[in-house]
PDB file of N, H, CA, C and O in Angstrom:
ATOM      1  N   MET A   1      39.701  35.508  38.797  1.00  0.00           N
ATOM      2  CA  MET A   1      38.792  34.693  38.019  1.00  0.00           C
ATOM      3  C   MET A   1      39.707  33.304  37.841  1.00  0.00           C
ATOM      4  O   MET A   1      40.928  33.401  37.716  1.00  0.00           O
ATOM      5  N   ALA A   2      39.104  32.136  37.838  1.00  0.00           N
ATOM      6  H   ALA A   2      38.112  32.057  37.939  1.00  0.00           H
ATOM      7  CA  ALA A   2      40.027  30.994  37.750  1.00  0.00           C
ATOM      8  C   ALA A   2      39.868  30.360  36.882  1.00  0.00           C
ATOM      9  O   ALA A   2      38.848  30.273  36.198  1.00  0.00           O
ATOM     10  N   VAL A   3      41.017  29.722  36.752  1.00  0.00           N
ATOM     11  H   VAL A   3      41.845  29.792  37.307  1.00  0.00           H
ATOM     12  CA  VAL A   3      41.551  28.889  35.086  1.00  0.00           C
ATOM     13  C   VAL A   3      41.450  27.765  35.556  1.00  0.00           C
ATOM     14  O   VAL A   3      41.777  27.324  36.658  1.00  0.00           O
ATOM     15  N   TYR A   4      40.774  27.091  34.302  1.00  0.00           N
ATOM     16  H   TYR A   4      40.509  27.449  33.407  1.00  0.00           H
ATOM     17  CA  TYR A   4      40.416  25.785  34.468  1.00  0.00           C
ATOM     18  C   TYR A   4      41.254  25.073  33.296  1.00  0.00           C
ATOM     19  O   TYR A   4      41.366  25.634  32.206  1.00  0.00           O
ATOM     20  N   PRO A   5      41.815  23.876  33.540  1.00  0.00           N
ATOM     21  CA  PRO A   5      42.523  23.337  32.810  1.00  0.00           C
ATOM     22  C   PRO A   5      41.544  22.469  31.620  1.00  0.00           C
ATOM     23  O   PRO A   5      40.422  22.147  32.013  1.00  0.00           O
ATOM     24  N   ALA A   6      41.900  22.119  30.315  1.00  0.00           N
ATOM     25  H   ALA A   6      42.811  22.381  29.996  1.00  0.00           H
ATOM     26  CA  ALA A   6      40.670  21.644  29.699  1.00  0.00           C
ATOM     27  C   ALA A   6      40.679  20.254  29.608  1.00  0.00           C
ATOM     28  O   ALA A   6      41.684  19.552  29.504  1.00  0.00           O
ATOM     29  N   PRO A   7      39.189  19.779  29.664  1.00  0.00           N
ATOM     30  CA  PRO A   7      39.117  18.356  29.744  1.00  0.00           C
ATOM     31  C   PRO A   7      39.759  17.588  28.853  1.00  0.00           C
ATOM     32  O   PRO A   7      40.213  17.851  27.739  1.00  0.00           O
ATOM     33  N   GLY A   8      39.732  16.297  29.687  1.00  0.00           N
ATOM     34  H   GLY A   8      39.364  16.083  30.592  1.00  0.00           H
ATOM     35  CA  GLY A   8      40.836  15.371  29.172  1.00  0.00           C
ATOM     36  C   GLY A   8      42.633  15.768  28.848  1.00  0.00           C
ATOM     37  O   GLY A   8      43.530  15.120  28.308  1.00  0.00           O
ATOM     38  N   SER A   9      42.583  17.174  29.490  1.00  0.00           N
ATOM     39  H   SER A   9      41.855  17.701  29.928  1.00  0.00           H
ATOM     40  CA  SER A   9      44.029  17.212  29.553  1.00  0.00           C
ATOM     41  C   SER A   9      45.079  16.764  30.595  1.00  0.00           C
ATOM     42  O   SER A   9      44.597  16.155  31.549  1.00  0.00           O
ATOM     43  N   SER A  10      46.023  16.890  30.601  1.00  0.00           N
ATOM     44  H   SER A  10      46.415  17.385  29.825  1.00  0.00           H
ATOM     45  CA  SER A  10      47.193  15.706  32.013  1.00  0.00           C
ATOM     46  C   SER A  10      46.376  16.675  33.046  1.00  0.00           C
ATOM     47  O   SER A  10      45.323  16.077  33.267  1.00  0.00           O
ATOM     48  N   ASP A  11      46.383  17.603  33.599  1.00  0.00           N
ATOM     49  H   ASP A  11      47.238  18.090  33.419  1.00  0.00           H
ATOM     50  CA  ASP A  11      46.353  18.521  34.691  1.00  0.00           C
ATOM     51  C   ASP A  11      44.919  18.901  34.805  1.00  0.00           C
ATOM     52  O   ASP A  11      44.616  19.749  35.644  1.00  0.00           O
ATOM     53  N   SER A  12      43.809  18.249  33.891  1.00  0.00           N
ATOM     54  H   SER A  12      44.055  17.560  33.210  1.00  0.00           H
ATOM     55  CA  SER A  12      42.439  18.249  34.118  1.00  0.00           C
ATOM     56  C   SER A  12      41.976  17.333  35.877  1.00  0.00           C
ATOM     57  O   SER A  12      42.512  16.360  36.408  1.00  0.00           O
ATOM     58  N   THR A  13      40.908  18.110  36.286  1.00  0.00           N
ATOM     59  H   THR A  13      40.472  18.900  35.854  1.00  0.00           H
ATOM     60  CA  THR A  13      40.850  17.252  37.733  1.00  0.00           C
ATOM     61  C   THR A  13      39.429  16.523  37.437  1.00  0.00           C
ATOM     62  O   THR A  13      38.674  16.576  38.408  1.00  0.00           O
ATOM     63  N   ILE A  14      38.854  15.789  36.191  1.00  0.00           N
ATOM     64  H   ILE A  14      39.467  15.746  35.402  1.00  0.00           H
ATOM     65  CA  ILE A  14      38.137  14.952  36.100  1.00  0.00           C
ATOM     66  C   ILE A  14      38.789  14.135  34.911  1.00  0.00           C
ATOM     67  O   ILE A  14      39.729  14.395  34.160  1.00  0.00           O
ATOM     68  N   ASP A  15      37.898  12.998  35.027  1.00  0.00           N
ATOM     69  H   ASP A  15      37.134  12.787  35.638  1.00  0.00           H
ATOM     70  CA  ASP A  15      38.237  12.172  33.688  1.00  0.00           C
ATOM     71  C   ASP A  15      37.117  12.366  33.125  1.00  0.00           C
ATOM     72  O   ASP A  15      36.032  12.494  33.693  1.00  0.00           O
ATOM     73  N   VAL A  16      37.331  12.394  31.999  1.00  0.00           N
ATOM     74  H   VAL A  16      38.212  12.290  31.537  1.00  0.00           H
ATOM     75  CA  VAL A  16      36.271  12.863  30.388  1.00  0.00           C
ATOM     76  C   VAL A  16      36.699  11.963  29.694  1.00  0.00           C
ATOM     77  O   VAL A  16      37.818  11.944  29.181  1.00  0.00           O
ATOM     78  N   LYS A  17      35.874  11.137  29.606  1.00  0.00           N
ATOM     79  H   LYS A  17      34.965  11.152  30.023  1.00  0.00           H
ATOM     80  CA  LYS A  17      35.761   9.748  28.236  1.00  0.00           C
ATOM     81  C   LYS A  17      35.755  10.753  26.686  1.00  0.00           C
ATOM     82  O   LYS A  17      35.294  11.894  26.635  1.00  0.00           O
ATOM     83  N   PRO A  18      36.282  10.126  25.689  1.00  0.00           N
ATOM     84  CA  PRO A  18      36.038  10.743  24.479  1.00  0.00           C
ATOM     85  C   PRO A  18      34.574  10.853  23.726  1.00  0.00           C
ATOM     86  O   PRO A  18      34.091  11.711  22.987  1.00  0.00           O
ATOM     87  N   ARG A  19      34.040   9.481  24.293  1.00  0.00           N
ATOM     88  H   ARG A  19      34.433   8.784  24.893  1.00  0.00           H
ATOM     89  CA  ARG A  19      32.489   9.470  23.945  1.00  0.00           C
ATOM     90  C   ARG A  19      31.462   8.932  24.894  1.00  0.00           C
ATOM     91  O   ARG A  19      31.770   8.174  25.814  1.00  0.00           O
ATOM     92  N   TYR A  20      30.307   9.309  24.674  1.00  0.00           N
ATOM     93  H   TYR A  20      30.056   9.925  23.927  1.00  0.00           H
ATOM     94  CA  TYR A  20      29.249   8.780  25.813  1.00  0.00           C
ATOM     95  C   TYR A  20      28.021   8.092  25.091  1.00  0.00           C
ATOM     96  O   TYR A  20      27.578   8.485  24.012  1.00  0.00           O
ATOM     97  N   ASP A  21      27.472   6.914  25.879  1.00  0.00           N
ATOM     98  H   ASP A  21      27.831   6.595  26.756  1.00  0.00           H
ATOM     99  CA  ASP A  21      26.682   6.077  25.012  1.00  0.00           C
ATOM    100  C   ASP A  21      25.523   6.368  25.920  1.00  0.00           C
ATOM    101  O   ASP A  21      25.836   6.839  27.013  1.00  0.00           O
ATOM    102  N   ASN A  22      24.327   6.193  25.701  1.00  0.00           N
ATOM    103  H   ASN A  22      24.072   5.810  24.813  1.00  0.00           H
ATOM    104  CA  ASN A  22      22.972   6.555  26.778  1.00  0.00           C
ATOM    105  C   ASN A  22      23.308   5.360  27.770  1.00  0.00           C
ATOM    106  O   ASN A  22      24.236   4.555  27.692  1.00  0.00           O
ATOM    107  N   TRP A  23      22.239   5.465  28.786  1.00  0.00           N
ATOM    108  H   TRP A  23      21.484   6.118  28.850  1.00  0.00           H
ATOM    109  CA  TRP A  23      22.483   5.272  30.044  1.00  0.00           C
ATOM    110  C   TRP A  23      21.321   4.067  30.083  1.00  0.00           C
ATOM    111  O   TRP A  23      20.480   4.487  30.878  1.00  0.00           O
ATOM    112  N   ILE A  24      20.903   2.793  29.597  1.00  0.00           N
ATOM    113  H   ILE A  24      21.586   2.452  28.951  1.00  0.00           H
ATOM    114  CA  ILE A  24      19.929   2.541  29.445  1.00  0.00           C
ATOM    115  C   ILE A  24      19.610   0.934  30.545  1.00  0.00           C
ATOM    116  O   ILE A  24      20.581   0.225  30.810  1.00  0.00           O
ATOM    117  N   ASP A  25      18.561   0.649  30.934  1.00  0.00           N
ATOM    118  H   ASP A  25      17.772   1.225  30.718  1.00  0.00           H
ATOM    119  CA  ASP A  25      19.101  -0.275  32.000  1.00  0.00           C
ATOM    120  C   ASP A  25      20.205  -1.045  33.023  1.00  0.00           C
ATOM    121  O   ASP A  25      20.368  -2.227  33.323  1.00  0.00           O
ATOM    122  N   GLY A  26      20.678  -0.166  33.293  1.00  0.00           N
ATOM    123  H   GLY A  26      20.545   0.795  33.050  1.00  0.00           H
ATOM    124  CA  GLY A  26      22.063  -0.080  34.338  1.00  0.00           C
ATOM    125  C   GLY A  26      23.358  -0.550  33.605  1.00  0.00           C
ATOM    126  O   GLY A  26      24.088  -1.393  34.126  1.00  0.00           O
ATOM    127  N   GLN A  27      23.687   0.115  32.151  1.00  0.00           N
ATOM    128  H   GLN A  27      23.094   0.800  31.728  1.00  0.00           H
ATOM    129  CA  GLN A  27      24.689  -0.241  31.589  1.00  0.00           C
ATOM    130  C   GLN A  27      24.787   1.031  30.328  1.00  0.00           C
ATOM    131  O   GLN A  27      23.831   1.771  30.096  1.00  0.00           O
ATOM    132  N   TRP A  28      25.747   1.095  29.792  1.00  0.00           N
ATOM    133  H   TRP A  28      26.523   0.494  29.980  1.00  0.00           H
ATOM    134  CA  TRP A  28      25.647   2.366  28.458  1.00  0.00           C
ATOM    135  C   TRP A  28      25.524   1.239  27.670  1.00  0.00           C
ATOM    136  O   TRP A  28      26.011   0.113  27.775  1.00  0.00           O
ATOM    137  N   ALA A  29      24.665   1.826  26.729  1.00  0.00           N
ATOM    138  H   ALA A  29      24.270   2.740  26.643  1.00  0.00           H
ATOM    139  CA  ALA A  29      24.286   1.292  25.512  1.00  0.00           C
ATOM    140  C   ALA A  29      24.501   2.765  24.261  1.00  0.00           C
ATOM    141  O   ALA A  29      24.375   3.982  24.390  1.00  0.00           O
ATOM    142  N   PRO A  30      24.786   2.081  23.369  1.00  0.00           N
ATOM    143  CA  PRO A  30      25.054   2.680  22.283  1.00  0.00           C
ATOM    144  C   PRO A  30      23.938   3.310  21.674  1.00  0.00           C
ATOM    145  O   PRO A  30      22.862   2.879  22.088  1.00  0.00           O
ATOM    146  N   PRO A  31      23.870   4.257  20.760  1.00  0.00           N
ATOM    147  CA  PRO A  31      22.236   4.593  20.331  1.00  0.00           C
ATOM    148  C   PRO A  31      22.175   3.939  19.399  1.00  0.00           C
ATOM    149  O   PRO A  31      23.160   3.592  18.748  1.00  0.00           O
ATOM    150  N   ALA A  32      20.595   3.531  19.056  1.00  0.00           N
ATOM    151  H   ALA A  32      19.794   3.813  19.585  1.00  0.00           H
ATOM    152  CA  ALA A  32      20.311   2.816  18.326  1.00  0.00           C
ATOM    153  C   ALA A  32      20.726   2.841  16.740  1.00  0.00           C
ATOM    154  O   ALA A  32      20.856   1.817  16.070  1.00  0.00           O
ATOM    155  N   THR A  33      20.909   4.143  16.258  1.00  0.00           N
ATOM    156  H   THR A  33      20.804   4.975  16.803  1.00  0.00           H
ATOM    157  CA  THR A  33      21.262   4.517  15.012  1.00  0.00           C
ATOM    158  C   THR A  33      22.890   4.585  14.784  1.00  0.00           C
ATOM    159  O   THR A  33      23.342   4.764  13.653  1.00  0.00           O
ATOM    160  N   GLY A  34      23.515   4.470  15.629  1.00  0.00           N
ATOM    161  H   GLY A  34      23.147   4.324  16.547  1.00  0.00           H
ATOM    162  CA  GLY A  34      25.082   4.752  15.725  1.00  0.00           C
ATOM    163  C   GLY A  34      25.476   5.627  15.703  1.00  0.00           C
ATOM    164  O   GLY A  34      26.692   5.492  15.560  1.00  0.00           O
ATOM    165  N   GLU A  35      25.025   7.270  15.797  1.00  0.00           N
ATOM    166  H   GLU A  35      24.038   7.380  15.912  1.00  0.00           H
ATOM    167  CA  GLU A  35      24.894   8.350  15.682  1.00  0.00           C
ATOM    168  C   GLU A  35      25.291   9.451  17.320  1.00  0.00           C
ATOM    169  O   GLU A  35      24.568   9.536  18.313  1.00  0.00           O
ATOM    170  N   TYR A  36      26.310   9.976  17.145  1.00  0.00           N
ATOM    171  H   TYR A  36      26.897   9.907  16.338  1.00  0.00           H
ATOM    172  CA  TYR A  36      26.549  10.997  18.075  1.00  0.00           C
ATOM    173  C   TYR A  36      27.110  12.015  17.539  1.00  0.00           C
ATOM    174  O   TYR A  36      27.929  12.032  16.621  1.00  0.00           O
ATOM    175  N   PHE A  37      26.571  13.042  18.239  1.00  0.00           N
ATOM    176  H   PHE A  37      25.906  13.028  18.985  1.00  0.00           H
ATOM    177  CA  PHE A  37      26.446  14.300  18.340  1.00  0.00           C
ATOM    178  C   PHE A  37      28.018  15.134  18.991  1.00  0.00           C
ATOM    179  O   PHE A  37      28.498  14.624  20.004  1.00  0.00           O
ATOM    180  N   ASP A  38      28.635  16.186  18.475  1.00  0.00           N
ATOM    181  H   ASP A  38      28.246  16.600  17.652  1.00  0.00           H
ATOM    182  CA  ASP A  38      29.560  16.921  19.158  1.00  0.00           C
ATOM    183  C   ASP A  38      29.664  17.690  20.051  1.00  0.00           C
ATOM    184  O   ASP A  38      29.550  18.905  19.888  1.00  0.00           O
ATOM    185  N   ASN A  39      29.905  17.122  21.195  1.00  0.00           N
ATOM    186  H   ASN A  39      29.997  16.135  21.328  1.00  0.00           H
ATOM    187  CA  ASN A  39      29.603  18.554  22.856  1.00  0.00           C
ATOM    188  C   ASN A  39      31.061  19.313  22.707  1.00  0.00           C
ATOM    189  O   ASN A  39      32.049  18.642  23.004  1.00  0.00           O
ATOM    190  N   PRO A  40      31.247  20.609  22.285  1.00  0.00           N
ATOM    191  CA  PRO A  40      31.898  21.122  22.511  1.00  0.00           C
ATOM    192  C   PRO A  40      32.200  21.692  23.573  1.00  0.00           C
ATOM    193  O   PRO A  40      31.247  21.991  24.292  1.00  0.00           O
ATOM    194  N   THR A  41      33.731  22.082  24.106  1.00  0.00           N
ATOM    195  H   THR A  41      34.505  21.839  23.522  1.00  0.00           H
ATOM    196  CA  THR A  41      33.883  22.553  25.695  1.00  0.00           C
ATOM    197  C   THR A  41      33.935  23.904  25.253  1.00  0.00           C
ATOM    198  O   THR A  41      34.373  24.491  24.264  1.00  0.00           O
ATOM    199  N   PRO A  42      33.373  24.194  26.260  1.00  0.00           N
ATOM    200  CA  PRO A  42      33.584  26.165  26.517  1.00  0.00           C
ATOM    201  C   PRO A  42      34.694  26.992  26.788  1.00  0.00           C
ATOM    202  O   PRO A  42      34.834  28.204  26.623  1.00  0.00           O
ATOM    203  N   VAL A  43      35.783  25.771  27.417  1.00  0.00           N
ATOM    204  H   VAL A  43      35.670  24.786  27.551  1.00  0.00           H
ATOM    205  CA  VAL A  43      37.118  26.026  27.750  1.00  0.00           C
ATOM    206  C   VAL A  43      37.886  26.522  26.268  1.00  0.00           C
ATOM    207  O   VAL A  43      38.413  27.623  26.109  1.00  0.00           O
ATOM    208  N   THR A  44      37.824  25.617  25.417  1.00  0.00           N
ATOM    209  H   THR A  44      37.396  24.723  25.547  1.00  0.00           H
ATOM    210  CA  THR A  44      38.525  25.556  24.498  1.00  0.00           C
ATOM    211  C   THR A  44      38.007  25.857  22.759  1.00  0.00           C
ATOM    212  O   THR A  44      38.647  26.350  21.830  1.00  0.00           O
ATOM    213  N   GLY A  45      36.768  25.393  22.809  1.00  0.00           N
ATOM    214  H   GLY A  45      36.248  24.993  23.563  1.00  0.00           H
ATOM    215  CA  GLY A  45      35.753  25.096  21.667  1.00  0.00           C
ATOM    216  C   GLY A  45      35.772  23.679  20.885  1.00  0.00           C
ATOM    217  O   GLY A  45      35.106  23.324  19.912  1.00  0.00           O
ATOM    218  N   GLU A  46      36.710  23.017  21.597  1.00  0.00           N
ATOM    219  H   GLU A  46      37.250  23.305  22.388  1.00  0.00           H
ATOM    220  CA  GLU A  46      37.020  21.992  21.207  1.00  0.00           C
ATOM    221  C   GLU A  46      35.845  21.291  21.569  1.00  0.00           C
ATOM    222  O   GLU A  46      35.000  21.687  22.373  1.00  0.00           O
ATOM    223  N   VAL A  47      35.830  19.695  20.615  1.00  0.00           N
ATOM    224  H   VAL A  47      36.516  19.374  19.962  1.00  0.00           H
ATOM    225  CA  VAL A  47      34.927  18.879  20.582  1.00  0.00           C
ATOM    226  C   VAL A  47      35.413  17.532  21.685  1.00  0.00           C
ATOM    227  O   VAL A  47      36.212  16.644  21.389  1.00  0.00           O
ATOM    228  N   HIS A  48      34.779  17.664  22.831  1.00  0.00           N
ATOM    229  H   HIS A  48      34.130  18.386  23.071  1.00  0.00           H
ATOM    230  CA  HIS A  48      35.051  16.709  23.805  1.00  0.00           C
ATOM    231  C   HIS A  48      33.965  16.379  24.724  1.00  0.00           C
ATOM    232  O   HIS A  48      33.582  17.547  24.658  1.00  0.00           O
ATOM    233  N   PRO A  49      33.428  16.040  25.232  1.00  0.00           N
ATOM    234  CA  PRO A  49      33.068  14.427  24.240  1.00  0.00           C
ATOM    235  C   PRO A  49      31.931  14.266  23.256  1.00  0.00           C
ATOM    236  O   PRO A  49      30.920  14.967  23.307  1.00  0.00           O
ATOM    237  N   GLN A  50      32.112  13.417  22.452  1.00  0.00           N
ATOM    238  H   GLN A  50      32.933  12.848  22.411  1.00  0.00           H
ATOM    239  CA  GLN A  50      30.881  13.124  21.491  1.00  0.00           C
ATOM    240  C   GLN A  50      30.256  12.197  22.808  1.00  0.00           C
ATOM    241  O   GLN A  50      30.652  11.515  23.753  1.00  0.00           O
ATOM    242  N   VAL A  51      28.693  12.795  22.014  1.00  0.00           N
ATOM    243  H   VAL A  51      28.372  13.349  21.247  1.00  0.00           H
ATOM    244  CA  VAL A  51      27.466  12.339  23.053  1.00  0.00           C
ATOM    245  C   VAL A  51      26.559  11.947  22.201  1.00  0.00           C
ATOM    246  O   VAL A  51      26.183  12.620  21.242  1.00  0.00           O
ATOM    247  N   ALA A  52      26.057  10.571  22.572  1.00  0.00           N
ATOM    248  H   ALA A  52      26.362  10.025  23.352  1.00  0.00           H
ATOM    249  CA  ALA A  52      25.090   9.783  21.871  1.00  0.00           C
ATOM    250  C   ALA A  52      23.415  10.497  21.453  1.00  0.00           C
ATOM    251  O   ALA A  52      22.538  11.060  22.109  1.00  0.00           O
ATOM    252  N   ARG A  53      23.581  10.114  20.057  1.00  0.00           N
ATOM    253  H   ARG A  53      24.292   9.657  19.524  1.00  0.00           H
ATOM    254  CA  ARG A  53      22.274  11.412  19.817  1.00  0.00           C
ATOM    255  C   ARG A  53      21.065   9.816  19.954  1.00  0.00           C
ATOM    256  O   ARG A  53      21.025   8.732  19.372  1.00  0.00           O
ATOM    257  N   GLY A  54      20.253  10.469  21.029  1.00  0.00           N
ATOM    258  H   GLY A  54      20.285  11.350  21.502  1.00  0.00           H
ATOM    259  CA  GLY A  54      19.064   9.544  21.046  1.00  0.00           C
ATOM    260  C   GLY A  54      17.996   9.743  20.190  1.00  0.00           C
ATOM    261  O   GLY A  54      17.564  10.774  19.673  1.00  0.00           O
ATOM    262  N   THR A  55      17.690   8.754  20.135  1.00  0.00           N
ATOM    263  H   THR A  55      18.041   7.917  20.556  1.00  0.00           H
ATOM    264  CA  THR A  55      16.323   8.691  19.010  1.00  0.00           C
ATOM    265  C   THR A  55      15.066   7.749  19.981  1.00  0.00           C
ATOM    266  O   THR A  55      15.343   7.133  21.010  1.00  0.00           O
ATOM    267  N   ALA A  56      13.980   7.813  19.493  1.00  0.00           N
ATOM    268  H   ALA A  56      13.755   8.313  18.657  1.00  0.00           H
ATOM    269  CA  ALA A  56      12.745   7.055  19.604  1.00  0.00           C
ATOM    270  C   ALA A  56      12.665   5.626  19.899  1.00  0.00           C
ATOM    271  O   ALA A  56      11.818   5.036  20.569  1.00  0.00           O
ATOM    272  N   ALA A  57      13.790   5.125  19.226  1.00  0.00           N
ATOM    273  H   ALA A  57      14.479   5.605  18.682  1.00  0.00           H
ATOM    274  CA  ALA A  57      14.104   3.893  19.651  1.00  0.00           C
ATOM    275  C   ALA A  57      14.932   3.490  20.727  1.00  0.00           C
ATOM    276  O   ALA A  57      14.962   2.299  21.039  1.00  0.00           O
ATOM    277  N   ASP A  58      15.733   4.487  21.447  1.00  0.00           N
ATOM    278  H   ASP A  58      15.709   5.454  21.195  1.00  0.00           H
ATOM    279  CA  ASP A  58      16.639   4.749  22.434  1.00  0.00           C
ATOM    280  C   ASP A  58      15.555   5.228  23.752  1.00  0.00           C
ATOM    281  O   ASP A  58      15.959   5.338  24.909  1.00  0.00           O
ATOM    282  N   ILE A  59      14.473   5.421  23.435  1.00  0.00           N
ATOM    283  H   ILE A  59      14.144   5.332  22.495  1.00  0.00           H
ATOM    284  CA  ILE A  59      13.459   5.975  24.656  1.00  0.00           C
ATOM    285  C   ILE A  59      12.426   5.002  24.810  1.00  0.00           C
ATOM    286  O   ILE A  59      11.749   4.896  25.832  1.00  0.00           O
ATOM    287  N   ASP A  60      12.257   3.985  23.349  1.00  0.00           N
ATOM    288  H   ASP A  60      12.808   4.071  22.519  1.00  0.00           H
ATOM    289  CA  ASP A  60      11.652   2.964  24.101  1.00  0.00           C
ATOM    290  C   ASP A  60      11.909   1.645  24.536  1.00  0.00           C
ATOM    291  O   ASP A  60      11.145   0.771  24.946  1.00  0.00           O
ATOM    292  N   ALA A  61      13.355   1.674  24.338  1.00  0.00           N
ATOM    293  H   ALA A  61      13.976   2.384  24.005  1.00  0.00           H
ATOM    294  CA  ALA A  61      14.361   0.895  25.107  1.00  0.00           C
ATOM    295  C   ALA A  61      14.757   1.320  26.425  1.00  0.00           C
ATOM    296  O   ALA A  61      15.072   0.506  27.294  1.00  0.00           O
ATOM    297  N   ALA A  62      14.750   2.931  26.657  1.00  0.00           N
ATOM    298  H   ALA A  62      14.494   3.592  25.952  1.00  0.00           H
ATOM    299  CA  ALA A  62      14.569   3.155  27.907  1.00  0.00           C
ATOM    300  C   ALA A  62      13.333   2.815  29.033  1.00  0.00           C
ATOM    301  O   ALA A  62      13.376   2.449  30.208  1.00  0.00           O
ATOM    302  N   LEU A  63      12.319   3.086  28.188  1.00  0.00           N
ATOM    303  H   LEU A  63      12.284   3.383  27.233  1.00  0.00           H
ATOM    304  CA  LEU A  63      11.200   2.807  28.755  1.00  0.00           C
ATOM    305  C   LEU A  63      10.613   1.351  28.970  1.00  0.00           C
ATOM    306  O   LEU A  63       9.890   0.981  29.895  1.00  0.00           O
ATOM    307  N   ASP A  64      11.004   0.747  28.099  1.00  0.00           N
ATOM    308  H   ASP A  64      11.591   1.047  27.348  1.00  0.00           H
ATOM    309  CA  ASP A  64      11.055  -1.069  28.268  1.00  0.00           C
ATOM    310  C   ASP A  64      11.931  -1.291  29.826  1.00  0.00           C
ATOM    311  O   ASP A  64      11.530  -1.930  30.799  1.00  0.00           O
ATOM    312  N   ALA A  65      12.931  -0.715  29.715  1.00  0.00           N
ATOM    313  H   ALA A  65      13.258  -0.196  28.925  1.00  0.00           H
ATOM    314  CA  ALA A  65      14.153  -1.221  30.884  1.00  0.00           C
ATOM    315  C   ALA A  65      13.449  -0.643  32.195  1.00  0.00           C
ATOM    316  O   ALA A  65      13.747  -1.230  33.235  1.00  0.00           O
ATOM    317  N   ALA A  66      12.621   0.345  32.284  1.00  0.00           N
ATOM    318  H   ALA A  66      12.379   0.822  31.439  1.00  0.00           H
ATOM    319  CA  ALA A  66      12.110   1.352  33.578  1.00  0.00           C
ATOM    320  C   ALA A  66      10.878   0.801  33.938  1.00  0.00           C
ATOM    321  O   ALA A  66      10.476   0.819  35.101  1.00  0.00           O
ATOM    322  N   TRP A  67      10.164   0.243  32.874  1.00  0.00           N
ATOM    323  H   TRP A  67      10.490   0.229  31.929  1.00  0.00           H
ATOM    324  CA  TRP A  67       8.641  -0.912  33.093  1.00  0.00           C
ATOM    325  C   TRP A  67       9.272  -2.063  33.572  1.00  0.00           C
ATOM    326  O   TRP A  67       8.885  -2.449  34.675  1.00  0.00           O
ATOM    327  N   ALA A  68       9.970  -2.575  33.129  1.00  0.00           N
ATOM    328  H   ALA A  68      10.285  -2.262  32.233  1.00  0.00           H
ATOM    329  CA  ALA A  68      10.684  -3.993  33.602  1.00  0.00           C
ATOM    330  C   ALA A  68      11.221  -3.926  35.033  1.00  0.00           C
ATOM    331  O   ALA A  68      11.350  -4.955  35.696  1.00  0.00           O
ATOM    332  N   ALA A  69      11.499  -2.849  35.457  1.00  0.00           N
ATOM    333  H   ALA A  69      11.394  -2.013  34.918  1.00  0.00           H
ATOM    334  CA  ALA A  69      12.416  -2.436  36.572  1.00  0.00           C
ATOM    335  C   ALA A  69      11.168  -2.840  37.549  1.00  0.00           C
ATOM    336  O   ALA A  69      11.019  -3.751  38.363  1.00  0.00           O
ATOM    337  N   ALA A  70      10.336  -1.760  37.110  1.00  0.00           N
ATOM    338  H   ALA A  70      10.457  -1.020  36.449  1.00  0.00           H
ATOM    339  CA  ALA A  70       9.318  -0.905  38.283  1.00  0.00           C
ATOM    340  C   ALA A  70       8.513  -2.330  38.947  1.00  0.00           C
ATOM    341  O   ALA A  70       8.348  -3.264  38.163  1.00  0.00           O
ATOM    342  N   PRO A  71       8.030  -2.481  40.351  1.00  0.00           N
ATOM    343  CA  PRO A  71       7.631  -3.294  40.987  1.00  0.00           C
ATOM    344  C   PRO A  71       5.972  -3.541  40.471  1.00  0.00           C
ATOM    345  O   PRO A  71       5.161  -2.662  40.181  1.00  0.00           O
ATOM    346  N   ALA A  72       5.765  -5.063  40.462  1.00  0.00           N
ATOM    347  H   ALA A  72       6.424  -5.778  40.698  1.00  0.00           H
ATOM    348  CA  ALA A  72       4.086  -4.977  40.170  1.00  0.00           C
ATOM    349  C   ALA A  72       3.325  -4.185  40.987  1.00  0.00           C
ATOM    350  O   ALA A  72       2.111  -4.099  40.806  1.00  0.00           O
TER     351      ALA A  72
END
C-alpha cells in the first residue's frame, strides 16, 4: 500500500495553496460573499485547503464572463 505525504508538507509532490478562489473570466476571483468552506484532507483529516463558497452572484459573474467571451 502506498503512503502519501500530507498536502502542504515539505515532502509533498504537489503544491497546494491554503485557500482557493473561484476561477472566473480567466482569473482567480474571491467569492462574492467572502465565505469559504473547509476541505479536510483524507490523509490526516486536517483542513487543507479552504475553498470558495460560491453563490448565485458568483454563478452570474461566471455566466456573464462566458457570454462575453463567446463569439457572436
